[in-house]
N, C-alpha and C positions, 0 to 999 in steps of 0.2 A: 504493500500500500504506500502511495506517495504521501509523505507528510508535508503539509503546507504551513508556512508562516504568513500571517496577515499583518500588514502595516496600515494603521488608520490614525486619525481620521481628519478630514478637512471640513470646514463648516458647510452644512447643507448636503453633504454627500454620505448617504447611508450604506454605501457598498461594503464597509467592514461587517455590518450586520447581515445584509441581504446575501452577499456572496458566501459568507461563512455558513449561513443557514442552508443555502442551496447545496453546498458541499457536504456539510455534516448531517443534513436531513432532519434538523430539529431547530426549534426557536421558541422563545418566550414572547408571545404577542404583547403581553402587558408591559414587559420591560422595553420592548422596541417602541411601543406607543408612548410610554412615559418619557422617553428621551426625545420625542418629537417626530416620530416617523409612522403615524398610523396607516398611511397608504402602503408602506412596506409590509407592515403586519398583515394588512388586508390581502395583498397579492400573494404573500407566502401562505396564508390560510387557504386561499382559493386554489392554490396549487400544491397543497400538502401531499397529495398522493404521489407526486413526481419528485419530491425533495430527496436529496441524497445522491452522491456520486460514489459508487462502491470502490472505485480505484483510488480514491483520495480522501484525506481528512485534514481539516485545519486543526493543528495541534498546538500552535504557538501564536500569540498575539502581542503586539506592542502598539501603543499610541503615545502621543505627547503628554497625555494626562492620565495618571494612574486610575482615577475614577472612571474615565471613559473606557480604559482598557478592561477594568473589572466588569463594567457593564456589558461590553461585548462578550467577554468570557462567560458571564452568566447567561446572556440571552441566547447564545448559540453553542454552548457547551464546549468551549475551547479550554482544554485542561491546563495549559501552561501560559503564564504571564511572564514576560521578560522585562527587565528594567531598562535595558538598552536594546535598540533594534539589532545591533551587532551580536547580541547574545544568542540570536537564532542560528548563527553560523555554526555548522557542525551538528545541528539538531533537526534541521528540516531539509527536505529534498528540493524544494522550490519555494518561491515567495510571490505573493500577490501584494503589490504596492497599491492599495486601494484608496489613493488620495488623488483628487483632481486639481491640486494646486501645483502647476508645472514648475513654478519657481523653486520648489523644494525637491523635485524629482532627482536631480543629479546627486545632491548630497545624500539623500536617503537610499538611492540605488547603488551608489559607488561601492560600499562595503561588500555587497552581494555580487556585483559584477567582478570586483577584484578577486573574490573567493570562488568564482566560477559557478555560482548557483543560478539556475534558471529563474528568470524574473519576468513577471507580467506587470506592466506599468499602466495604470489607469489613464484614460484620456484627459487632456491632451498630453502626449509624450513630452513636448517642450513648447515654450512660448517665446524663445529667443533663438537666433541663429547659433549663438555660442553653445547653448545647451543641445540643440539638434546636432551640431558638429561633434560634440562629445559622444553622444550615443551612436552616431554613424561610425566614428572611429572605433568604438568598442565592438560593434558588430563586425567591422572589417577585420578585427583581431580574432574573431570566432566566438565572441561572447554571446550567450543566449539571452536575447532581449526581445520580448513580444509586447506590442502595445497597439491598442485600437479602441474605438468606441464600439460598444456592443451592437450598435445599429448596423454594423457590417453583417450581423447574423439575424437581423430582424425578419421574421416570417412575412411581414407585410411587403417588404422589398422583394423577397424571394418569389412571392406569388406573381408580382408584376414581371420579374425577370423571366419567368418561364413563359410569359406571354409576349415578351419584347419583340420577337420576330414578327408578330402580327401587326406591329405599329409601323413597319417600314423604316426608312432611314430616319434616325432620331435627329431632331433639329434643336430642341430646347428642353431644358428642365427648369422649372421654377420651384422654389421651396420656401416655406414659412415656418418659423419656430419662435419660441420665446426665450427670454433671458439673454446672456451676453454672447458675443462672438467667439471668444477664445474657448470657453468651456462647453458651449452648446451648439455653436456653429459646426464644431467638429462632429457632432452626432449626425446631422443631416448630410454633411459632406461624406462621411464614412458610408452611409447607406447609398447615397447617389453614386459615388465612385465605384462601389462594389457592384451596384446594379449595371453599370456601364462597362464592367470588366477592367476597372482601374486604368483608364487612359491617363496619360500625362497631362498636367495642367500647363498651359502656355503663358497666359497673362491673367492678372487679377486686378480689379479696380474697385475701391471702396468709395461709393458715391453717397453714403448716408452720413450719420453722425454717431458719436459714442452713445450707446444705449438705443440707437435706432440704426442698426447696421444693415446696410443694403450693399451687397457685394456682387459684382459681375465677374464671372470666371469664363475664360475661353479655353477650351481644351485643344490639344494639338490636332485632334481629329476633326476639329471644326464645330463641335457641339458647344452651345452656349448654356451656361447655368446662371440663374439669378437667385440669390439667397437673401432672405429678409428675416433678421433676428431683432425683435423688439422686446425690451425689458418688461414693459407694462401690459402687453397683450395677453389674452388667455387663449387656450386651445391646445391641440396636440401638434406634434411634428407632422407636417404634410409636405408632399412633393408631387408635382404634376409633370408627367413625361409626355412630350409631344413629338410624334413622328409624322411622316408624310401620309401615312394611311390610317392613323388612329392615335388615341391618347389614353393614358391611364392615370388615376389618382392613387397615391400611396398615403395612407393615414396610419401612423404608427401609434398603437395603443398598448401592446402587450410587452411590457418591460421584462417580465419574468422569463419568458421563453428566450429572448435574446441574451439575457444575462446567463442563463443556463447553457445555451449553445456556445457562448464565448468561453465560459469556464471549461466546458468540455473540450473545446479546441486547444486550450492551453494544457490541460491534463494530457491529451493525446500527444501534444507536442513534446511534453516532458518525457512521455513514454518512448517516443521516437527519437529523442535526443537532439531535436532542432525545431525551431518555430515553424508551424505549418503556414503561418502568414509571413510572406516575404517582407523584409524590412523596407524594401524599395516602395512598397505600396503605402506603408505608414509614412515614410519620408515624403512622398508625393503630397499626401494630405496635410502634413504638418508644414511643409514648405508653403502651400497655398494659404494656410491659416495665418502664418507669420507675414507673408507677403501682403495679405489684405490689411493686416494691422499697420504695416509700413505705409501702405497706400493712404490710409486714413491720416496717419501722422504727417504725410507729405501733401495734404490737401486734395486727395483724390487722384493722385498720379497713377497712371497705369504701370504696373510692375511686372517685369519678366520673372516668372516664378523660379526659373533655374539660373538667373543671373548670379545669385550667390553660389559660389563653388563649394 
């Protein structure tokens, strides 16, 4: 059995609870609700019969706050609490870095990368060129690093993907989501790029404002994507795919299934000894994410995604 360590948590991100519950097959709904995540408790309860991954178990947990660590341990029955994240080294087979604050990813990942421990890093992998370069260099050295948004594995995108040939030549994808570009734009981008078989991005232009992110992406194959991320709107993640012969709407609602499939892919990767998701696909998305941020900072300038070497 693969023994997993979990690193948590960043504000508003319940993945240390939900992902550990999905792996271990158990959860305390009252505890998860008490710490502010009733929706997580609800979808775990709704999917109770499929909880648990027999090939793995979360055995160690660390967070920046002992009380939070103890809460995660209680809620999802993680038997071992460590005082320093480095204390997991030598005791686990792989690590889930379940934090979505990319500014902390390098520092938290580095001990495990140096120790050669397979690592999954929650989205977004990086928010700066410097951090992306670090991870790219480590992958080039043969280090096991996997990172993506779980929307790559969303059933809603897969249903449309199996019908994509009926739409004819794809011309345009439009997408709408809520919250910020860096942490939530990556969700939609992951689903869209996976839907289109991960074409390379050519240019990106941010024509909105901070908190009202409107981003135009042109792919090397000529397809255009427009993305709209607004902090204050309500609704689900949506994408519309337009071809010359038809169109389809994607509305993402099932978080649980995409999380479970993502974790399963990581577990399978650990079993096979290398990530099943090519790093180049992650790099392509993170490059686009950072380039859009640069475009906003430069007053809406069109940015060549691969200009940064």
